[in-house]
C-alpha positions in Angstrom: -9.7 10.8 3.6 -11.9 8.6 5.6 -11.0 7.0 9.0 -12.4 4.2 10.9 -11.8 4.4 14.9 -11.5 1.6 17.3 -10.3 1.1 20.7 -6.5 1.4 20.5 -6.5 1.4 16.7 -7.4 4.0 14.0 -7.4 3.3 10.1 -7.0 6.1 7.6 -8.3 5.3 4.2 -7.3 7.4 1.2 -8.2 7.0 -2.5 -5.2 7.6 -4.7 -4.5 7.0 -8.4 -1.5 4.9 -9.4 -0.9 4.0 -13.0 -4.6 4.7 -13.9 -5.8 2.4 -11.0 -7.8 3.6 -8.1 -6.0 2.3 -5.0 -7.1 2.5 -1.4 -4.1 3.5 0.8 -5.1 2.1 4.3 -2.8 3.2 7.1 -3.0 1.4 10.5 -2.1 3.4 13.6 -2.1 1.5 17.0 -2.7 -1.9 17.9 -5.0 -4.8 17.1 -5.5 -6.5 20.5 -8.0 -8.8 22.1 -10.0 -5.8 23.4 -10.6 -4.5 19.7 -10.0 -7.4 17.4 -13.7 -8.6 17.1 -15.0 -5.0 16.5 -12.3 -4.4 13.8 -13.1 -8.0 12.0 -16.8 -7.1 12.0 -16.2 -3.6 10.6 -13.4 -4.1 8.0 -15.6 -4.8 5.1 -16.4 -0.9 5.2 -13.0 -0.4 3.5 -14.7 -2.0 0.2 -17.8 0.1 0.3 -16.8 2.1 -2.6 -16.0 -1.1 -4.7 -12.4 -0.4 -4.9 -10.4 -3.6 -4.4 -6.9 -2.5 -5.0 -5.2 -2.0 -1.5 -1.9 -0.8 -0.2 -1.7 -1.6 3.5 0.7 1.0 5.2 1.6 -0.8 8.6 4.3 1.6 9.7 2.3 2.7 12.7 0.8 -0.8 13.6 2.6 -1.7 16.9 1.1 -4.9 17.6 -1.3 -7.5 15.9 -2.8 -10.7 17.4 -4.1 -13.8 15.8 -7.6 -12.3 15.1 -6.0 -9.3 13.5 -4.0 -11.7 11.1 -7.2 -13.5 10.3 -8.7 -10.0 9.5 -5.7 -9.3 7.1 -6.2 -12.8 5.5 -9.8 -11.9 5.0 -9.0 -8.7 3.3 -6.5 -10.5 1.0 -9.5 -13.1 0.1 -11.8 -10.1 -0.7 -9.2 -8.4 -2.9 -8.5 -11.6 -4.7 -12.1 -12.6 -5.3 -12.7 -9.2 -6.7 -9.6 -9.1 -9.0 -7.8 -6.6 -7.1 -4.2 -6.2 -6.2 -2.6 -5.8 -2.6 0.7 -4.7 -1.3 2.1 -4.3 2.2 4.2 -1.6 3.3 6.1 -0.3 6.3 6.7 -3.4 8.5 8.6 -3.2 11.7 10.7 -6.1 12.9 7.9 -7.7 14.9 5.3 -7.3 12.1 7.8 -8.6 9.7 8.2 -11.9 11.5 4.4 -12.3 12.0 3.7 -11.6 8.3 6.5 -14.2 7.2 4.5 -16.8 9.5 1.2 -16.0 7.6 2.2 -17.7 4.4 1.0 -15.1 2.2 0.0 -15.8 -1.5 3.0 -15.0 -3.7 1.5 -12.1 -5.4 1.1 -10.1 -2.1 4.5 -8.3 -2.0 6.0 -6.7 1.0 7.8 -3.5 0.9 9.9 -1.5 3.5 7.7 1.6 3.1 4.4 2.8 1.6 6.4 4.8 -0.8 8.2 1.7 -2.1 4.7 -0.1 -2.4 3.4 3.0 -4.2 6.3 3.0 -6.6 6.1 -0.6 -7.5 2.4 -0.9 -8.0 1.6 -3.2 -10.7 0.2 -2.5 -14.1 
């Protein structure tokens, strides 16, 4: 397991195999705020250094996200799409659910109540 550390946020990155696909399980822990958003946005491409473009984002422990954080998530979606990957979201609290709904995500980005549900529903 790999991790990226920022002020007020850590990302745990684990490669798992689901239905013969290599998938990055990216768990957010903390907050994306004005203090750390620029640094996160500049470093988020490190997630893709292994050329794996299938993602499950576990947002269970993401307590807050600002507009730059939303832009970062949209950038991740674009990278996944451009490289033929799949992406699912799991573990949204009430605040994040409202933010994500406002983002107008592409239809193929599915939202699940937990990371376990996202893993179980992984596309073929």
